[in-house]
All heavy atoms as a GROMACS GRO file, in nm:
protein
  574
    1MET      N    1   0.085  -0.121  -0.002
    1MET     CA    2  -0.001  -0.002  -0.001
    1MET      C    3   0.086   0.123   0.002
    1MET      O    4   0.176   0.134   0.078
    1MET     CB    5  -0.091   0.001   0.127
    1MET     CG    6  -0.192   0.111   0.131
    1MET     SD    7  -0.306   0.081   0.269
    1MET     CE    8  -0.294   0.236   0.348
    2THR      N    9   0.066   0.218  -0.093
    2THR     CA   10   0.140   0.333  -0.099
    2THR      C   11   0.081   0.447  -0.021
    2THR      O   12  -0.043   0.453  -0.015
    2THR     CB   13   0.159   0.390  -0.244
    2THR    OG1   14   0.026   0.407  -0.296
    2THR    CG2   15   0.236   0.287  -0.332
    3GLU      N   16   0.161   0.525   0.049
    3GLU     CA   17   0.111   0.634   0.128
    3GLU      C   18   0.072   0.753   0.042
    3GLU      O   19   0.150   0.784  -0.046
    3GLU     CB   20   0.221   0.674   0.228
    3GLU     CG   21   0.170   0.775   0.330
    3GLU     CD   22   0.277   0.803   0.440
    3GLU    OE1   23   0.345   0.712   0.473
    3GLU    OE2   24   0.289   0.914   0.478
    4GLU      N   25  -0.040   0.810   0.069
    4GLU     CA   26  -0.091   0.927  -0.014
    4GLU      C   27  -0.004   1.050   0.020
    4GLU      O   28   0.021   1.082   0.142
    4GLU     CB   29  -0.237   0.952   0.020
    4GLU     CG   30  -0.290   1.053  -0.074
    4GLU     CD   31  -0.442   1.073  -0.051
    4GLU    OE1   32  -0.513   0.966  -0.015
    4GLU    OE2   33  -0.495   1.183  -0.059
    5LYS      N   34   0.042   1.117  -0.079
    5LYS     CA   35   0.120   1.237  -0.058
    5LYS      C   36   0.035   1.354  -0.005
    5LYS      O   37  -0.087   1.356  -0.040
    5LYS     CB   38   0.183   1.285  -0.192
    5LYS     CG   39   0.291   1.202  -0.243
    5LYS     CD   40   0.351   1.258  -0.366
    5LYS     CE   41   0.458   1.163  -0.431
    5LYS     NZ   42   0.507   1.230  -0.552
    6SER      N   43   0.092   1.443   0.072
    6SER     CA   44   0.023   1.555   0.123
    6SER      C   45   0.001   1.658   0.018
    6SER      O   46   0.070   1.655  -0.095
    6SER     CB   47   0.098   1.617   0.241
    6SER     OG   48   0.215   1.686   0.194
    7PHE      N   49  -0.087   1.754   0.044
    7PHE     CA   50  -0.113   1.857  -0.051
    7PHE      C   51   0.019   1.942  -0.080
    7PHE      O   52   0.051   1.963  -0.189
    7PHE     CB   53  -0.212   1.958   0.008
    7PHE     CG   54  -0.244   2.082  -0.077
    7PHE    CD1   55  -0.326   2.074  -0.184
    7PHE    CD2   56  -0.181   2.197  -0.046
    7PHE    CE1   57  -0.351   2.187  -0.261
    7PHE    CE2   58  -0.199   2.309  -0.126
    7PHE     CZ   59  -0.288   2.309  -0.230
    8GLU      N   60   0.089   1.964   0.028
    8GLU     CA   61   0.218   2.034   0.015
    8GLU      C   62   0.322   1.955  -0.067
    8GLU      O   63   0.392   2.018  -0.152
    8GLU     CB   64   0.280   2.068   0.154
    8GLU     CG   65   0.192   2.167   0.229
    8GLU     CD   66   0.068   2.104   0.295
    8GLU    OE1   67   0.050   1.977   0.303
    8GLU    OE2   68  -0.015   2.186   0.346
    9ASP      N   69   0.322   1.829  -0.048
    9ASP     CA   70   0.422   1.741  -0.131
    9ASP      C   71   0.383   1.752  -0.280
    9ASP      O   72   0.472   1.753  -0.370
    9ASP     CB   73   0.420   1.600  -0.081
    9ASP     CG   74   0.486   1.583   0.054
    9ASP    OD1   75   0.570   1.669   0.088
    9ASP    OD2   76   0.463   1.477   0.118
   10ASN      N   77   0.251   1.741  -0.306
   10ASN     CA   78   0.207   1.751  -0.448
   10ASN      C   79   0.236   1.881  -0.508
   10ASN      O   80   0.278   1.895  -0.626
   10ASN     CB   81   0.054   1.722  -0.450
   10ASN     CG   82   0.016   1.574  -0.430
   10ASN    OD1   83   0.100   1.488  -0.467
   10ASN    ND2   84  -0.092   1.548  -0.376
   11MET      N   85   0.222   1.994  -0.429
   11MET     CA   86   0.246   2.127  -0.479
   11MET      C   87   0.395   2.135  -0.511
   11MET      O   88   0.441   2.202  -0.610
   11MET     CB   89   0.203   2.231  -0.382
   11MET     CG   90   0.056   2.248  -0.374
   11MET     SD   91  -0.025   2.288  -0.534
   11MET     CE   92   0.043   2.453  -0.555
   12ALA      N   93   0.481   2.086  -0.418
   12ALA     CA   94   0.628   2.090  -0.443
   12ALA      C   95   0.658   2.012  -0.571
   12ALA      O   96   0.751   2.056  -0.646
   12ALA     CB   97   0.704   2.022  -0.327
   13GLU      N   98   0.599   1.898  -0.589
   13GLU     CA   99   0.622   1.821  -0.716
   13GLU      C  100   0.576   1.905  -0.842
   13GLU      O  101   0.648   1.901  -0.940
   13GLU     CB  102   0.545   1.688  -0.710
   13GLU     CG  103   0.583   1.598  -0.825
   13GLU     CD  104   0.721   1.543  -0.828
   13GLU    OE1  105   0.787   1.543  -0.718
   13GLU    OE2  106   0.776   1.514  -0.935
   14LEU      N  107   0.468   1.968  -0.831
   14LEU     CA  108   0.419   2.055  -0.937
   14LEU      C  109   0.525   2.165  -0.974
   14LEU      O  110   0.551   2.195  -1.090
   14LEU     CB  111   0.288   2.112  -0.908
   14LEU     CG  112   0.167   2.025  -0.932
   14LEU    CD1  113   0.042   2.083  -0.870
   14LEU    CD2  114   0.141   2.001  -1.081
   15GLU      N  115   0.580   2.220  -0.869
   15GLU     CA  116   0.681   2.327  -0.896
   15GLU      C  117   0.802   2.275  -0.964
   15GLU      O  118   0.861   2.331  -1.050
   15GLU     CB  119   0.722   2.389  -0.757
   15GLU     CG  120   0.609   2.474  -0.698
   15GLU     CD  121   0.647   2.529  -0.562
   15GLU    OE1  122   0.767   2.527  -0.519
   15GLU    OE2  123   0.557   2.575  -0.488
   16LYS      N  124   0.848   2.149  -0.920
   16LYS     CA  125   0.956   2.082  -0.991
   16LYS      C  126   0.926   2.058  -1.136
   16LYS      O  127   1.015   2.081  -1.223
   16LYS     CB  128   0.997   1.947  -0.921
   16LYS     CG  129   1.060   1.964  -0.791
   16LYS     CD  130   1.089   1.825  -0.733
   16LYS     CE  131   1.127   1.836  -0.587
   16LYS     NZ  132   1.135   1.702  -0.527
   17ILE      N  133   0.802   2.015  -1.162
   17ILE     CA  134   0.765   1.988  -1.301
   17ILE      C  135   0.760   2.118  -1.382
   17ILE      O  136   0.810   2.110  -1.495
   17ILE     CB  137   0.628   1.919  -1.304
   17ILE    CG1  138   0.637   1.773  -1.252
   17ILE    CG2  139   0.570   1.918  -1.442
   17ILE    CD1  140   0.501   1.708  -1.230
   18LEU      N  141   0.714   2.214  -1.326
   18LEU     CA  142   0.708   2.345  -1.395
   18LEU      C  143   0.849   2.393  -1.430
   18LEU      O  144   0.874   2.439  -1.543
   18LEU     CB  145   0.640   2.453  -1.305
   18LEU     CG  146   0.627   2.592  -1.365
   18LEU    CD1  147   0.554   2.583  -1.505
   18LEU    CD2  148   0.559   2.686  -1.272
   19GLU      N  149   0.944   2.377  -1.334
   19GLU     CA  150   1.078   2.422  -1.360
   19GLU      C  151   1.141   2.340  -1.480
   19GLU      O  152   1.202   2.388  -1.564
   19GLU     CB  153   1.171   2.392  -1.239
   19GLU     CG  154   1.140   2.493  -1.131
   19GLU     CD  155   1.225   2.467  -1.009
   19GLU    OE1  156   1.313   2.388  -1.013
   19GLU    OE2  157   1.189   2.533  -0.895
   20THR      N  158   1.109   2.208  -1.484
   20THR     CA  159   1.158   2.125  -1.590
   20THR      C  160   1.098   2.159  -1.721
   20THR      O  161   1.166   2.159  -1.826
   20THR     CB  162   1.131   1.980  -1.553
   20THR    OG1  163   1.195   1.940  -1.428
   20THR    CG2  164   1.195   1.884  -1.657
   21LEU      N  165   0.972   2.184  -1.714
   21LEU     CA  166   0.898   2.223  -1.846
   21LEU      C  167   0.947   2.360  -1.897
   21LEU      O  168   0.951   2.381  -2.018
   21LEU     CB  169   0.743   2.234  -1.821
   21LEU     CG  170   0.674   2.103  -1.802
   21LEU    CD1  171   0.526   2.124  -1.757
   21LEU    CD2  172   0.684   2.013  -1.930
   22GLN      N  173   0.993   2.445  -1.813
   22GLN     CA  174   1.045   2.576  -1.857
   22GLN      C  175   1.187   2.569  -1.911
   22GLN      O  176   1.234   2.657  -1.978
   22GLN     CB  177   1.039   2.674  -1.741
   22GLN     CG  178   0.896   2.707  -1.709
   22GLN     CD  179   0.886   2.807  -1.585
   22GLN    OE1  180   0.968   2.803  -1.495
   22GLN    NE2  181   0.783   2.885  -1.577
   23ASP      N  182   1.254   2.460  -1.886
   23ASP     CA  183   1.386   2.436  -1.937
   23ASP      C  184   1.384   2.406  -2.082
   23ASP      O  185   1.317   2.311  -2.123
   23ASP     CB  186   1.451   2.317  -1.855
   23ASP     CG  187   1.597   2.295  -1.894
   23ASP    OD1  188   1.649   2.345  -2.000
   23ASP    OD2  189   1.667   2.224  -1.821
   24GLU      N  190   1.450   2.484  -2.157
   24GLU     CA  191   1.444   2.466  -2.305
   24GLU      C  192   1.516   2.336  -2.351
   24GLU      O  193   1.494   2.298  -2.462
   24GLU     CB  194   1.509   2.589  -2.369
   24GLU     CG  195   1.660   2.606  -2.341
   24GLU     CD  196   1.721   2.732  -2.395
   24GLU    OE1  197   1.650   2.839  -2.397
   24GLU    OE2  198   1.829   2.732  -2.441
   25ASN      N  199   1.586   2.276  -2.260
   25ASN     CA  200   1.646   2.152  -2.306
   25ASN      C  201   1.562   2.024  -2.274
   25ASN      O  202   1.598   1.912  -2.314
   25ASN     CB  203   1.777   2.129  -2.222
   25ASN     CG  204   1.881   2.232  -2.261
   25ASN    OD1  205   1.903   2.260  -2.371
   25ASN    ND2  206   1.950   2.288  -2.161
   26THR      N  207   1.442   2.043  -2.224
   26THR     CA  208   1.343   1.936  -2.201
   26THR      C  209   1.280   1.904  -2.336
   26THR      O  210   1.223   1.991  -2.399
   26THR     CB  211   1.244   1.976  -2.098
   26THR    OG1  212   1.305   2.010  -1.975
   26THR    CG2  213   1.146   1.859  -2.066
   27GLY      N  214   1.293   1.780  -2.375
   27GLY     CA  215   1.233   1.731  -2.504
   27GLY      C  216   1.088   1.725  -2.501
   27GLY      O  217   1.020   1.729  -2.400
   28LEU      N  218   1.035   1.713  -2.626
   28LEU     CA  219   0.890   1.705  -2.639
   28LEU      C  220   0.824   1.588  -2.567
   28LEU      O  221   0.728   1.604  -2.499
   28LEU     CB  222   0.851   1.697  -2.794
   28LEU     CG  223   0.709   1.692  -2.820
   28LEU    CD1  224   0.635   1.814  -2.775
   28LEU    CD2  225   0.689   1.671  -2.967
   29GLU      N  226   0.877   1.472  -2.586
   29GLU     CA  227   0.820   1.353  -2.519
   29GLU      C  228   0.817   1.367  -2.367
   29GLU      O  229   0.721   1.332  -2.301
   29GLU     CB  230   0.894   1.220  -2.562
   29GLU     CG  231   0.863   1.188  -2.702
   29GLU     CD  232   0.931   1.056  -2.738
   29GLU    OE1  233   0.951   0.962  -2.653
   29GLU    OE2  234   0.969   1.041  -2.863
   30ARG      N  235   0.928   1.414  -2.317
   30ARG     CA  236   0.942   1.438  -2.171
   30ARG      C  237   0.845   1.541  -2.126
   30ARG      O  238   0.773   1.527  -2.023
   30ARG     CB  239   1.087   1.475  -2.141
   30ARG     CG  240   1.105   1.502  -1.983
   30ARG     CD  241   1.119   1.378  -1.904
   30ARG     NE  242   1.151   1.414  -1.770
   30ARG     CZ  243   1.087   1.366  -1.662
   30ARG    NH1  244   0.989   1.273  -1.675
   30ARG    NH2  245   1.125   1.406  -1.542
   31SER      N  246   0.828   1.648  -2.204
   31SER     CA  247   0.736   1.753  -2.172
   31SER      C  248   0.594   1.702  -2.169
   31SER      O  249   0.517   1.739  -2.076
   31SER     CB  250   0.742   1.865  -2.277
   31SER     OG  251   0.869   1.934  -2.264
   32VAL      N  252   0.549   1.623  -2.262
   32VAL     CA  253   0.418   1.567  -2.266
   32VAL      C  254   0.403   1.475  -2.143
   32VAL      O  255   0.294   1.485  -2.074
   32VAL     CB  256   0.393   1.490  -2.392
   32VAL    CG1  257   0.262   1.414  -2.390
   32VAL    CG2  258   0.394   1.592  -2.515
   33SER      N  259   0.493   1.396  -2.113
   33SER     CA  260   0.487   1.305  -2.000
   33SER      C  261   0.470   1.392  -1.865
   33SER      O  262   0.384   1.357  -1.782
   33SER     CB  263   0.608   1.220  -1.993
   33SER     OG  264   0.609   1.144  -1.873
   34LEU      N  265   0.551   1.497  -1.860
   34LEU     CA  266   0.544   1.576  -1.739
   34LEU      C  267   0.410   1.653  -1.725
   34LEU      O  268   0.354   1.670  -1.619
   34LEU     CB  269   0.655   1.681  -1.736
   34LEU     CG  270   0.796   1.622  -1.709
   34LEU    CD1  271   0.903   1.725  -1.738
   34LEU    CD2  272   0.806   1.579  -1.563
   35TYR      N  273   0.362   1.698  -1.844
   35TYR     CA  274   0.234   1.765  -1.854
   35TYR      C  275   0.121   1.676  -1.805
   35TYR      O  276   0.035   1.715  -1.720
   35TYR     CB  277   0.201   1.816  -1.983
   35TYR     CG  278   0.084   1.899  -2.001
   35TYR    CD1  279   0.091   2.040  -1.973
   35TYR    CD2  280  -0.046   1.851  -2.043
   35TYR    CE1  281  -0.019   2.117  -1.986
   35TYR    CE2  282  -0.149   1.934  -2.050
   35TYR     CZ  283  -0.139   2.070  -2.020
   35TYR     OH  284  -0.250   2.145  -2.032
   36ARG      N  285   0.123   1.550  -1.838
   36ARG     CA  286   0.025   1.452  -1.798
   36ARG      C  287   0.043   1.426  -1.648
   36ARG      O  288  -0.064   1.426  -1.582
   36ARG     CB  289   0.051   1.315  -1.869
   36ARG     CG  290  -0.052   1.207  -1.837
   36ARG     CD  291  -0.024   1.077  -1.911
   36ARG     NE  292  -0.034   1.101  -2.060
   36ARG     CZ  293   0.060   1.092  -2.144
   36ARG    NH1  294   0.187   1.057  -2.100
   36ARG    NH2  295   0.048   1.105  -2.272
   37GLU      N  296   0.148   1.421  -1.599
   37GLU     CA  297   0.176   1.399  -1.454
   37GLU      C  298   0.123   1.518  -1.378
   37GLU      O  299   0.061   1.510  -1.273
   37GLU     CB  300   0.321   1.376  -1.424
   37GLU     CG  301   0.360   1.355  -1.274
   37GLU     CD  302   0.506   1.328  -1.250
   37GLU    OE1  303   0.586   1.317  -1.346
   37GLU    OE2  304   0.538   1.325  -1.132
   38ALA      N  305   0.152   1.642  -1.429
   38ALA     CA  306   0.105   1.765  -1.364
   38ALA      C  307  -0.045   1.769  -1.359
   38ALA      O  308  -0.099   1.807  -1.262
   38ALA     CB  309   0.163   1.882  -1.441
   39ALA      N  310  -0.109   1.731  -1.469
   39ALA     CA  311  -0.254   1.726  -1.471
   39ALA      C  312  -0.311   1.637  -1.360
   39ALA      O  313  -0.412   1.674  -1.294
   39ALA     CB  314  -0.307   1.684  -1.611
   40GLY      N  315  -0.253   1.524  -1.342
   40GLY     CA  316  -0.299   1.434  -1.236
   40GLY      C  317  -0.278   1.495  -1.093
   40GLY      O  318  -0.365   1.478  -1.007
   41LEU      N  319  -0.164   1.560  -1.081
   41LEU     CA  320  -0.129   1.628  -0.949
   41LEU      C  321  -0.229   1.745  -0.924
   41LEU      O  322  -0.275   1.761  -0.811
   41LEU     CB  323   0.008   1.676  -0.951
   41LEU     CG  324   0.121   1.567  -0.938
   41LEU    CD1  325   0.252   1.625  -0.956
   41LEU    CD2  326   0.115   1.500  -0.802
   42LEU      N  327  -0.260   1.809  -1.028
   42LEU     CA  328  -0.357   1.924  -1.014
   42LEU      C  329  -0.494   1.874  -0.976
   42LEU      O  330  -0.556   1.932  -0.889
   42LEU     CB  331  -0.369   2.005  -1.139
   42LEU     CG  332  -0.255   2.104  -1.172
   42LEU    CD1  333  -0.271   2.161  -1.306
   42LEU    CD2  334  -0.256   2.213  -1.057
   43GLU      N  335  -0.533   1.764  -1.033
   43GLU     CA  336  -0.666   1.702  -0.998
   43GLU      C  337  -0.664   1.664  -0.846
   43GLU      O  338  -0.765   1.686  -0.780
   43GLU     CB  339  -0.693   1.582  -1.090
   43GLU     CG  340  -0.822   1.523  -1.067
   43GLU     CD  341  -0.857   1.406  -1.153
   43GLU    OE1  342  -0.777   1.388  -1.264
   43GLU    OE2  343  -0.954   1.336  -1.135
   44THR      N  344  -0.558   1.601  -0.808
   44THR     CA  345  -0.546   1.556  -0.669
   44THR      C  346  -0.544   1.675  -0.572
   44THR      O  347  -0.616   1.676  -0.471
   44THR     CB  348  -0.416   1.478  -0.647
   44THR    OG1  349  -0.419   1.358  -0.728
   44THR    CG2  350  -0.395   1.432  -0.502
   45CYS      N  351  -0.477   1.781  -0.604
   45CYS     CA  352  -0.472   1.902  -0.521
   45CYS      C  353  -0.611   1.972  -0.519
   45CYS      O  354  -0.653   2.009  -0.414
   45CYS     CB  355  -0.367   2.003  -0.576
   45CYS     SG  356  -0.197   1.947  -0.543
   46ASN      N  357  -0.679   1.982  -0.632
   46ASN     CA  358  -0.807   2.033  -0.627
   46ASN      C  359  -0.905   1.960  -0.543
   46ASN      O  360  -0.991   2.015  -0.471
   46ASN     CB  361  -0.865   2.052  -0.779
   46ASN     CG  362  -0.797   2.167  -0.848
   46ASN    OD1  363  -0.764   2.264  -0.788
   46ASN    ND2  364  -0.796   2.157  -0.977
   47GLN      N  365  -0.896   1.826  -0.549
   47GLN     CA  366  -0.983   1.739  -0.464
   47GLN      C  367  -0.950   1.764  -0.316
   47GLN      O  368  -1.040   1.780  -0.238
   47GLN     CB  369  -0.961   1.594  -0.503
   47GLN     CG  370  -1.054   1.500  -0.430
   47GLN     CD  371  -1.038   1.358  -0.468
   47GLN    OE1  372  -0.963   1.322  -0.560
   47GLN    NE2  373  -1.110   1.269  -0.405
   48LYS      N  374  -0.827   1.771  -0.286
   48LYS     CA  375  -0.788   1.791  -0.142
   48LYS      C  376  -0.837   1.932  -0.095
   48LYS      O  377  -0.881   1.946   0.015
   48LYS     CB  378  -0.638   1.782  -0.122
   48LYS     CG  379  -0.582   1.646  -0.126
   48LYS     CD  380  -0.438   1.638  -0.111
   48LYS     CE  381  -0.380   1.496  -0.124
   48LYS     NZ  382  -0.406   1.416  -0.006
   49LEU      N  383  -0.825   2.033  -0.186
   49LEU     CA  384  -0.877   2.165  -0.150
   49LEU      C  385  -1.036   2.163  -0.128
   49LEU      O  386  -1.085   2.229  -0.034
   49LEU     CB  387  -0.844   2.266  -0.256
   49LEU     CG  388  -0.692   2.312  -0.258
   49LEU    CD1  389  -0.673   2.395  -0.378
   49LEU    CD2  390  -0.660   2.382  -0.135
   50SER      N  391  -1.102   2.091  -0.215
   50SER     CA  392  -1.248   2.078  -0.202
   50SER      C  393  -1.282   2.014  -0.071
   50SER      O  394  -1.378   2.059   0.004
   50SER     CB  395  -1.302   2.001  -0.314
   50SER     OG  396  -1.289   2.078  -0.433
   51GLU      N  397  -1.208   1.906  -0.034
   51GLU     CA  398  -1.239   1.837   0.093
   51GLU      C  399  -1.208   1.930   0.207
   51GLU      O  400  -1.284   1.929   0.305
   51GLU     CB  401  -1.148   1.711   0.096
   51GLU     CG  402  -1.194   1.602   0.001
   51GLU     CD  403  -1.092   1.493  -0.012
   51GLU    OE1  404  -0.989   1.487   0.064
   51GLU    OE2  405  -1.109   1.399  -0.090
   52ALA      N  406  -1.101   2.008   0.207
   52ALA     CA  407  -1.067   2.097   0.310
   52ALA      C  408  -1.179   2.205   0.324
   52ALA      O  409  -1.220   2.245   0.433
   52ALA     CB  410  -0.932   2.164   0.287
   53LYS      N  411  -1.231   2.252   0.208
   53LYS     CA  412  -1.336   2.358   0.219
   53LYS      C  413  -1.460   2.298   0.282
   53LYS      O  414  -1.516   2.375   0.367
   53LYS     CB  415  -1.363   2.399   0.073
   53LYS     CG  416  -1.469   2.500   0.065
   53LYS     CD  417  -1.508   2.540  -0.080
   53LYS     CE  418  -1.622   2.643  -0.083
   53LYS     NZ  419  -1.669   2.663  -0.219
   54VAL      N  420  -1.497   2.180   0.257
   54VAL     CA  421  -1.613   2.118   0.314
   54VAL      C  422  -1.590   2.116   0.467
   54VAL      O  423  -1.681   2.140   0.548
   54VAL     CB  424  -1.649   1.983   0.250
   54VAL    CG1  425  -1.751   1.904   0.338
   54VAL    CG2  426  -1.689   1.995   0.112
   55GLN      N  427  -1.471   2.066   0.506
   55GLN     CA  428  -1.446   2.051   0.656
   55GLN      C  429  -1.446   2.189   0.720
   55GLN      O  430  -1.501   2.199   0.828
   55GLN     CB  431  -1.302   1.993   0.669
   55GLN     CG  432  -1.302   1.848   0.632
   55GLN     CD  433  -1.162   1.788   0.647
   55GLN    OE1  434  -1.067   1.849   0.690
   55GLN    NE2  435  -1.140   1.661   0.607
   56ILE      N  436  -1.396   2.293   0.656
   56ILE     CA  437  -1.399   2.424   0.714
   56ILE      C  438  -1.543   2.477   0.728
   56ILE      O  439  -1.575   2.534   0.830
   56ILE     CB  440  -1.306   2.523   0.633
   56ILE    CG1  441  -1.162   2.487   0.654
   56ILE    CG2  442  -1.341   2.669   0.673
   56ILE    CD1  443  -1.070   2.553   0.563
   57GLU      N  444  -1.615   2.450   0.619
   57GLU     CA  445  -1.764   2.494   0.625
   57GLU      C  446  -1.837   2.422   0.742
   57GLU      O  447  -1.915   2.482   0.815
   57GLU     CB  448  -1.825   2.470   0.497
   57GLU     CG  449  -1.784   2.562   0.389
   57GLU     CD  450  -1.828   2.526   0.248
   57GLU    OE1  451  -1.886   2.411   0.225
   57GLU    OE2  452  -1.805   2.610   0.151
   58GLU      N  453  -1.812   2.294   0.759
   58GLU     CA  454  -1.871   2.215   0.869
   58GLU      C  455  -1.836   2.268   1.002
   58GLU      O  456  -1.916   2.285   1.093
   58GLU     CB  457  -1.840   2.072   0.857
   58GLU     CG  458  -1.904   1.997   0.742
   58GLU     CD  459  -1.855   1.859   0.717
   58GLU    OE1  460  -1.758   1.813   0.780
   58GLU    OE2  461  -1.912   1.789   0.635
   59ILE      N  462  -1.704   2.292   1.021
   59ILE     CA  463  -1.654   2.359   1.149
   59ILE      C  464  -1.721   2.494   1.171
   59ILE      O  465  -1.762   2.523   1.276
   59ILE     CB  466  -1.505   2.364   1.143
   59ILE    CG1  467  -1.441   2.228   1.147
   59ILE    CG2  468  -1.457   2.453   1.260
   59ILE    CD1  469  -1.303   2.225   1.114
   60SER      N  470  -1.728   2.575   1.067
   60SER     CA  471  -1.785   2.709   1.078
   60SER      C  472  -1.935   2.700   1.131
   60SER      O  473  -1.983   2.780   1.209
   60SER     CB  474  -1.778   2.788   0.949
   60SER     OG  475  -1.646   2.814   0.917
   61VAL      N  476  -2.006   2.604   1.072
   61VAL     CA  477  -2.151   2.586   1.106
   61VAL      C  478  -2.159   2.550   1.254
   61VAL      O  479  -2.244   2.599   1.329
   61VAL     CB  480  -2.218   2.482   1.016
   61VAL    CG1  481  -2.355   2.437   1.072
   61VAL    CG2  482  -2.232   2.538   0.879
   62LYS      N  483  -2.074   2.454   1.294
   62LYS     CA  484  -2.070   2.409   1.432
   62LYS      C  485  -2.034   2.528   1.525
   62LYS      O  486  -2.095   2.545   1.636
   62LYS     CB  487  -1.972   2.297   1.458
   62LYS     CG  488  -2.022   2.166   1.405
   62LYS     CD  489  -1.918   2.061   1.428
   62LYS     CE  490  -1.962   1.932   1.361
   62LYS     NZ  491  -1.861   1.817   1.374
   63MET      N  492  -1.939   2.612   1.483
   63MET     CA  493  -1.898   2.725   1.572
   63MET      C  494  -2.012   2.824   1.586
   63MET      O  495  -2.035   2.883   1.682
   63MET     CB  496  -1.780   2.785   1.512
   63MET     CG  497  -1.653   2.710   1.531
   63MET     SD  498  -1.500   2.767   1.451
   63MET     CE  499  -1.493   2.940   1.510
   64GLN      N  500  -2.081   2.845   1.466
   64GLN     CA  501  -2.197   2.940   1.467
   64GLN      C  502  -2.303   2.898   1.561
   64GLN      O  503  -2.366   2.969   1.634
   64GLN     CB  504  -2.244   2.961   1.320
   64GLN     CG  505  -2.355   3.068   1.319
   64GLN     CD  506  -2.301   3.211   1.360
   64GLN    OE1  507  -2.194   3.250   1.322
   64GLN    NE2  508  -2.378   3.273   1.450
   65LYS      N  509  -2.332   2.762   1.554
   65LYS     CA  510  -2.439   2.708   1.641
   65LYS      C  511  -2.400   2.723   1.788
   65LYS      O  512  -2.483   2.756   1.870
   65LYS     CB  513  -2.462   2.557   1.604
   65LYS     CG  514  -2.536   2.535   1.483
   65LYS     CD  515  -2.561   2.388   1.455
   65LYS     CE  516  -2.629   2.370   1.324
   65LYS     NZ  517  -2.650   2.221   1.293
   66ALA      N  518  -2.272   2.701   1.816
   66ALA     CA  519  -2.228   2.719   1.958
   66ALA      C  520  -2.235   2.860   2.007
   66ALA      O  521  -2.278   2.889   2.117
   66ALA     CB  522  -2.080   2.667   1.973
   67GLU      N  523  -2.200   2.954   1.910
   67GLU     CA  524  -2.218   3.099   1.943
   67GLU      C  525  -2.358   3.135   1.966
   67GLU      O  526  -2.390   3.209   2.062
   67GLU     CB  527  -2.148   3.181   1.835
   67GLU     CG  528  -2.009   3.184   1.830
   67GLU     CD  529  -1.946   3.263   1.713
   67GLU    OE1  530  -2.020   3.338   1.653
   67GLU    OE2  531  -1.822   3.242   1.688
   68ASP      N  532  -2.448   3.088   1.883
   68ASP     CA  533  -2.593   3.112   1.893
   68ASP      C  534  -2.645   3.060   2.027
   68ASP      O  535  -2.719   3.127   2.090
   68ASP     CB  536  -2.670   3.057   1.776
   68ASP     CG  537  -2.641   3.128   1.640
   68ASP    OD1  538  -2.581   3.237   1.643
   68ASP    OD2  539  -2.679   3.070   1.540
   69PHE      N  540  -2.601   2.940   2.062
   69PHE     CA  541  -2.648   2.880   2.185
   69PHE      C  542  -2.600   2.962   2.306
   69PHE      O  543  -2.682   2.984   2.399
   69PHE     CB  544  -2.596   2.738   2.198
   69PHE     CG  545  -2.627   2.665   2.325
   69PHE    CD1  546  -2.756   2.619   2.344
   69PHE    CD2  547  -2.537   2.656   2.421
   69PHE    CE1  548  -2.795   2.557   2.466
   69PHE    CE2  549  -2.570   2.593   2.542
   69PHE     CZ  550  -2.699   2.538   2.559
   70HIS      N  551  -2.479   3.004   2.312
   70HIS     CA  552  -2.427   3.083   2.425
   70HIS      C  553  -2.480   3.225   2.426
   70HIS      O  554  -2.480   3.292   2.528
   70HIS     CB  555  -2.270   3.082   2.413
   70HIS     CG  556  -2.213   2.947   2.443
   70HIS    ND1  557  -2.227   2.880   2.565
   70HIS    CD2  558  -2.136   2.868   2.363
   70HIS    CE1  559  -2.163   2.766   2.563
   70HIS    NE2  560  -2.108   2.752   2.439
   71ALA      N  561  -2.530   3.272   2.315
   71ALA     CA  562  -2.582   3.407   2.309
   71ALA      C  563  -2.724   3.420   2.372
   71ALA      O  564  -2.772   3.524   2.408
   71ALA     CB  565  -2.584   3.461   2.168
   72LYS      N  566  -2.789   3.297   2.387
   72LYS     CA  567  -2.923   3.298   2.438
   72LYS      C  568  -2.933   3.316   2.591
   72LYS      O  569  -2.855   3.296   2.667
   72LYS     CB  570  -2.993   3.171   2.407
   72LYS     CG  571  -3.016   3.157   2.249
   72LYS     CD  572  -3.090   3.034   2.222
   72LYS     CE  573  -3.117   3.024   2.066
   72LYS     NZ  574  -3.181   2.904   2.034
   0.00000   0.00000   0.00000
């Protein structure tokens, strides 16, 4: 079983890929391969951000309910 990379690890990998893609010595086949890898990493990062947003919204709702309860 492989351990899932963190959001930060995925972003660091995206930065490395971007640097390699910007290098004029990177060939076409390698560029396409890196682009494909970057697309997958972006999808993973977007999913993690969406999950984090849902968690934050849930926490915010709980906090608001607690504040409303204590205000009574």
